[in-house]
Legacy VTK file of the C-alpha trace (Angstrom):
# vtk DataFile Version 3.0
C-alpha trace
ASCII
DATASET POLYDATA
POINTS 118 float
-17.832 -1.713 -2.908
-14.976 -0.194 -1.012
-12.572 -1.877 1.379
-14.165 -2.030 4.829
-17.757 -1.857 3.577
-18.617 -5.554 4.004
-19.038 -7.519 7.258
-16.572 -10.197 6.111
-13.858 -7.601 5.502
-11.288 -7.183 8.321
-11.436 -3.370 8.020
-15.169 -3.503 8.756
-14.566 -5.600 11.877
-11.770 -3.240 12.901
-14.082 -0.225 12.729
-16.810 -2.033 14.697
-14.312 -2.731 17.490
-13.095 0.888 17.522
-9.668 -0.493 16.708
-6.774 1.392 15.146
-3.801 -0.326 13.521
-0.585 1.610 12.960
1.850 -0.247 10.743
5.583 0.173 10.093
6.342 -2.876 7.983
8.736 -3.869 6.490
11.237 -2.498 8.999
12.671 0.840 7.965
15.040 3.338 9.453
14.475 4.748 12.946
12.846 7.931 11.632
9.750 5.942 10.610
9.531 4.312 14.025
9.846 7.713 15.706
6.981 9.083 13.597
4.839 6.098 14.583
5.691 6.642 18.263
4.640 10.284 17.990
1.373 9.276 16.305
0.472 6.819 19.093
1.300 9.446 21.731
-0.710 12.134 19.891
-3.806 9.913 19.722
-3.478 9.115 23.427
-3.057 12.798 24.312
-6.119 13.821 22.275
-8.273 11.081 23.832
-7.138 11.935 27.359
-7.850 15.644 26.822
-11.293 14.888 25.365
-10.363 16.391 21.992
-10.746 13.277 19.848
-11.697 13.975 16.247
-11.224 11.782 13.224
-12.845 11.754 9.799
-12.775 7.936 9.854
-13.978 7.068 13.369
-16.791 8.447 15.513
-15.302 7.245 18.794
-11.702 7.144 19.964
-9.893 3.818 19.674
-10.071 1.300 22.497
-7.283 -0.870 21.114
-4.015 -0.093 19.335
-1.907 -2.772 17.679
1.651 -1.748 16.813
3.620 -3.985 14.439
7.275 -2.944 14.509
10.667 -4.552 15.065
11.706 -2.483 18.071
9.682 -1.498 21.085
10.615 2.167 21.229
7.052 2.866 22.255
7.003 2.386 26.033
6.213 6.028 26.858
3.682 6.276 24.023
2.121 2.978 25.089
1.949 4.239 28.691
0.246 7.401 27.420
-2.284 5.210 25.597
-2.904 3.221 28.786
-3.485 6.450 30.726
-6.037 7.489 28.078
-7.955 4.201 28.508
-6.597 2.563 25.360
-5.313 -1.012 25.431
-2.167 -1.368 23.343
-0.388 -4.382 21.871
3.067 -4.419 20.317
4.263 -7.310 18.106
7.566 -7.766 16.305
8.401 -9.828 13.266
10.685 -12.074 15.318
7.960 -13.190 17.755
8.435 -10.740 20.636
5.323 -8.962 21.867
3.894 -6.994 24.793
0.389 -6.288 26.063
-0.340 -2.911 27.689
-3.783 -3.066 29.393
-5.768 0.156 29.559
-5.863 2.201 32.769
-2.796 0.467 34.237
0.971 0.762 33.981
1.453 -2.964 33.364
3.534 -4.300 30.477
2.993 -8.008 29.908
5.500 -9.604 27.531
4.446 -12.610 25.469
5.525 -14.477 22.370
3.773 -14.870 19.023
4.598 -16.838 15.901
7.323 -15.358 13.747
5.838 -13.727 10.676
7.538 -16.062 8.210
5.890 -19.004 10.022
2.474 -17.364 10.495
2.152 -16.214 6.883
LINES 1 119
118 0 1 2 3 4 5 6 7 8 9 10 11 12 13 14 15 16 17 18 19 20 21 22 23 24 25 26 27 28 29 30 31 32 33 34 35 36 37 38 39 40 41 42 43 44 45 46 47 48 49 50 51 52 53 54 55 56 57 58 59 60 61 62 63 64 65 66 67 68 69 70 71 72 73 74 75 76 77 78 79 80 81 82 83 84 85 86 87 88 89 90 91 92 93 94 95 96 97 98 99 100 101 102 103 104 105 106 107 108 109 110 111 112 113 114 115 116 117
């Protein structure tokens, strides 16, 4: 049995929802965040151009969840929205934003701080 092979495994559910999670945790220097931003933008660009290909997923993602301390992702998140991908950003300190697909809306909200939630 591999991770993601069973229905009770969160990776299995993630793949069924066409969901992609990009993770930069624990917080690191800005270079890591910049790489993550470029990755989100590259996925959005490929989806929008109809050139999606991935060895792990048949279809392009419909949802991206970004867990990072700083929201340096606005342009990348907007690119994802333009490509029809809903994006969510959450920080360790409880700040968050929802970027609905096919819009230019950014809806801030609050979540539990990670030390409380875990």
